C-alpha positions as CSV (number, residue, x, y, z in Angstrom):
1,M,147.3,-114.2,-41.4
2,E,145.3,-112.9,-44.4
3,I,144.2,-116.0,-46.3
4,I,142.1,-116.3,-49.4
5,V,140.2,-119.6,-49.5
6,A,138.4,-120.6,-52.8
7,I,136.1,-123.5,-53.2
8,T,135.5,-124.7,-56.7
9,G,133.0,-127.2,-58.2
10,A,135.1,-130.3,-57.7
11,S,133.8,-133.0,-55.4
12,G,135.2,-132.6,-51.9
13,A,133.8,-129.2,-50.8
14,I,134.2,-130.5,-47.3
15,Y,138.0,-129.8,-47.5
16,G,137.5,-126.1,-48.1
17,L,134.7,-125.9,-45.5
18,R,136.7,-127.7,-42.8
19,L,139.7,-125.5,-43.6
20,I,137.5,-122.4,-43.0
21,E,136.4,-123.8,-39.7
22,K,140.0,-124.4,-38.6
23,L,141.2,-121.0,-39.7
24,K,138.8,-119.2,-37.3
25,N,141.6,-117.2,-35.8
26,E,142.8,-115.9,-39.2
27,N,141.4,-113.4,-41.6
28,V,139.7,-115.5,-44.3
29,Y,138.5,-114.1,-47.6
30,L,136.2,-116.7,-49.2
31,I,135.3,-117.1,-52.9
32,L,132.8,-119.7,-53.8
33,S,132.3,-120.6,-57.5
34,N,128.7,-121.1,-58.6
35,E,129.4,-124.8,-59.1
36,A,130.9,-125.0,-55.6
37,K,127.5,-123.8,-54.2
38,K,125.8,-126.7,-56.0
39,I,128.4,-129.3,-54.7
40,I,128.1,-128.0,-51.1
41,G,124.4,-128.7,-51.4
42,Y,124.9,-132.1,-52.9
43,E,127.6,-133.3,-50.5
44,T,127.1,-131.5,-47.2
45,S,124.5,-130.1,-44.9
46,Y,126.2,-126.7,-44.7
47,D,124.1,-123.6,-45.3
48,I,125.7,-121.0,-47.7
49,E,124.6,-118.1,-45.5
50,K,126.2,-119.7,-42.4
51,I,129.4,-120.3,-44.4
52,K,129.5,-116.6,-45.3
53,G,129.3,-115.8,-41.6
54,M,132.4,-117.9,-40.8
55,V,134.7,-115.6,-42.8
56,K,135.9,-112.0,-42.7
57,E,134.7,-111.3,-46.2
58,Y,132.8,-113.2,-48.9
59,Y,133.0,-112.8,-52.7
60,E,131.2,-114.3,-55.6
61,E,133.3,-115.6,-58.5
62,E,132.0,-112.8,-60.8
63,Q,133.2,-110.0,-58.5
64,M,136.2,-109.1,-60.7
65,E,136.2,-105.5,-59.4
66,S,137.0,-106.7,-55.8
67,K,140.2,-106.0,-54.0
68,L,141.2,-109.7,-54.3
69,A,141.6,-109.1,-58.0
70,S,144.5,-106.7,-57.4
71,G,148.1,-107.5,-56.8
72,S,148.0,-104.7,-54.2
73,F,145.8,-106.7,-51.9
74,N,148.2,-107.9,-49.3
75,C,147.3,-111.5,-48.6
76,D,149.7,-114.0,-47.1
77,A,148.4,-117.0,-49.0
78,M,145.6,-118.5,-51.1
79,V,144.2,-122.0,-50.9
80,I,141.9,-123.5,-53.6
81,A,140.3,-126.5,-52.0
82,P,139.1,-128.4,-53.7
83,C,140.5,-127.2,-57.0
84,S,138.7,-128.4,-60.1
85,L,140.7,-129.3,-63.1
86,K,139.0,-126.5,-65.0
87,T,140.3,-124.0,-62.4
88,M,143.7,-125.6,-62.3
89,S,144.0,-125.4,-66.1
90,A,142.9,-121.7,-66.0
91,V,145.6,-120.8,-63.4
92,A,148.3,-122.8,-65.2
93,N,147.5,-121.0,-68.5
94,G,146.7,-117.5,-67.1
95,F,143.1,-117.6,-68.2
96,T,141.5,-115.2,-65.6
97,F,137.9,-115.9,-66.4
98,N,136.7,-115.4,-62.7
99,L,137.8,-114.0,-59.4
100,I,139.3,-117.3,-58.2
101,V,141.7,-117.5,-61.1
102,R,142.5,-113.8,-61.0
103,A,143.3,-113.9,-57.2
104,A,145.5,-117.0,-57.8
105,I,147.4,-115.2,-60.6
106,C,147.8,-112.2,-58.3
107,C,149.3,-114.5,-55.7
108,L,151.8,-115.9,-58.2
109,K,152.8,-112.5,-59.6
110,E,153.3,-111.1,-56.1
111,N,155.2,-114.2,-54.9
112,K,152.6,-115.2,-52.3
113,K,152.0,-118.8,-51.3
114,L,149.4,-120.6,-53.5
115,I,148.1,-124.0,-52.5
116,I,145.9,-126.0,-54.7
117,V,144.1,-129.2,-53.7
118,P,143.1,-131.1,-56.8
119,R,140.5,-133.7,-56.2
120,E,140.4,-135.9,-59.3
121,T,141.4,-139.4,-60.2
122,P,142.8,-140.8,-62.4
123,L,144.7,-138.0,-64.0
124,D,145.1,-137.4,-67.7
125,E,148.3,-136.2,-69.3
126,I,147.0,-132.6,-69.8
127,S,146.2,-132.2,-66.2
128,I,149.6,-133.6,-65.1
129,E,151.3,-131.1,-67.5
130,N,149.2,-128.3,-65.9
131,M,150.3,-129.5,-62.5
132,L,154.0,-129.4,-63.7
133,K,153.5,-125.9,-65.0
134,L,152.1,-124.8,-61.7
135,K,154.8,-126.5,-59.7
136,K,157.5,-124.8,-61.8
137,A,155.7,-121.5,-61.0
138,G,156.0,-122.1,-57.3
139,V,152.5,-123.5,-56.5
140,I,152.1,-126.1,-53.8
141,I,150.1,-129.0,-55.2
142,L,148.5,-130.9,-52.4
143,P,146.3,-133.6,-53.8
144,A,143.5,-134.9,-51.6
145,M,145.3,-138.1,-50.8
146,P,144.9,-139.1,-47.1
147,A,147.4,-141.3,-45.3
148,F,146.5,-144.3,-43.3
149,Y,149.5,-144.8,-41.0
150,Y,147.7,-143.0,-38.2
151,R,144.7,-145.4,-38.5
152,P,141.8,-143.0,-39.3
153,R,138.5,-144.1,-37.9
154,S,136.1,-141.9,-39.8
155,I,135.7,-139.8,-42.9
156,D,136.2,-136.8,-40.6
157,D,139.7,-138.2,-39.8
158,L,140.5,-138.4,-43.5
159,V,139.3,-134.9,-44.2
160,N,141.2,-133.6,-41.1
161,Y,144.4,-135.1,-42.4
162,I,144.2,-133.1,-45.7
163,V,143.2,-130.0,-43.9
164,G,146.1,-130.5,-41.5
165,K,148.5,-130.8,-44.4
166,I,147.2,-127.5,-45.8
167,M,147.6,-125.8,-42.4
168,S,151.2,-127.2,-42.2
169,Q,151.9,-125.6,-45.6
170,L,150.5,-122.3,-44.3
171,G,152.9,-122.6,-41.3
172,L,150.0,-122.9,-38.8
173,K,150.1,-125.3,-35.9
174,H,147.3,-127.9,-35.6
175,N,146.5,-131.2,-34.0
176,L,144.3,-132.6,-36.8
177,Y,146.2,-135.9,-37.1
178,R,149.1,-137.7,-35.4
179,K,152.4,-137.1,-37.1
180,W,154.5,-140.0,-38.2
181,K,157.0,-141.1,-35.5
């Protein structure tokens, strides 16, 4: 699969980073926002250069001339994990101020799968309205809300649950958590 993964400046960069690790057999095109780079530094021990080496192609959010900014780029899906409320609002309202939002809009206009992973709580009315707009446009909204029925034992287990849910939405098999029986 050809999958665009974008990591924005919301807390929870580990979701996007773990997803990239688990998509090692797929063609991943990564976009990091400038704020995401800061969050990765605050929240993880990942090195940005190492992250770039984990994907097929890497893009900066300012690279609006890239192929990802065109509807003719034939990706299968895009995942924004985590998705800041700023990015979610921009996608919901068609405000293509960077490559992440432009690529997302291209996915929508070309009827490609778009998954966003908002990582915010509590939610305000405007953000809920933006989510409703996106849902009506066909976006899969997958909040970072882990389950506990499988008795997670670590933060990694909680992260893997969300990444597993993303992979399921992409149609990819995984064994990141025990399914409900």
